[in-house]
N, C-alpha and C positions, 0 to 999 in steps of 0.2 A: 503495498499499498504505499502510495506516496501522497507528498503533501505539499500543498504550492506555498510561497512566499505570503500570499493574502490569509492563506487558513494561518498563517506564522502568526503575522500580525494580528488577526482578528483573536488570538487563542490569548496574547499578552495584552489584550486591551485595555482592561483596569491597572495595568502601569503605565500603558501609552499616554493614557488621559493625563496622570500625573509627570509624566516627561512631557508633555505638551505644556504646561505651566511652566517648567524649567529651560526647555529649548533645547529639551533631550531630543533625541532620535535613535531609534532602531534601524538599523539596514540591514536588510536580509539578503546574503552574501552570496549561498545556497543553499538548497533542501534534496540534493541525492543521497539515495540511500539511505535517508531518513538521519543524516546527519545534517543537521542544521546551525551554518556558520553567520554568523551575527556581527558586528558592529556597533558600538553603542558611540554615536557621535554628537556632534552641536554640543549640547551644556554639559554632556555627562562629561567630558574629555575634561580631564581634571577636576570633577565633582568626587568629594569626599564619600558620597553616598552611592557610587557608579557601584560599587559590589555588593552591596544589598539589593541595588535594580537589576545587578546581572542574576546573583542569587533569587531573587522574586521570580524573573523570566525563565533560568533553568527549570525550577519549582513547576511551573503552568508547563513549561511545554515535556517536561517527564513526563506528565502524567497520559502526556497523548500516545496511544500504542503504538502511533507510525516513526515516533521518533526512538532515535537509537540515543544518540547523543548531542548533545549542542555545546558549540564551541565558540568562545568567543575570541574573536580577531584578535582585539586588543587586550589581553590577557585579563579582562577584569571582575574574573569570578576566580579567584585563589584556588588551591586544590584541597585545602583544610574545609571553606565551605563546602565543595561539590561532595566531598568525602561527609558530611554531615549531613546533605542534602537527603544523597543516597542511602544512608541509613535510616533516616526520618522518614522516607519513603519504603522501605522495605520493612519499616515496625510498622505502617500502616498499613500494608497490604496483609501483612502478618495477622494484625487485630480484625482486619474487615473478616479474611477468611474463618476466624477464630468467630466471629458474629454470626457469619452465614452460618454455621456446624451449632453454633446453640441453638439459630432457630430451631436445623432440624432436629436436635436435642431436646423441645422444648422448654427452652428457658436459659437464662446466664448461667455463667459457668464461672467460679469464682476468678479473678485475673491477679495479676501479681508480674511480681519480675524479680528473680534472684540476680543478685547481685555477686 
């Protein structure tokens, strides 16, 4: 399944609304093979909030089945943030699958985390 630049921009719509207020621009450079290449331009250049913006975009796009990876050509998403989001999404997916099993078993099961 392929995704177009227009679909990518539509998916990050809420983030784009904020960027518009600060003259930020998301440029979709490539979408081939589900690997999305983006550049954050305009007001994003030199902005201290750019890594958080990139993190929100990455999180939004990685939820889509058609997306394999999101690459910021300007390096706006540090590796530790990418790892954090990937771990968060894996945990969410596990919780969602557990919730689905709870429905099948007739009710919620005790939840917790072994540290």
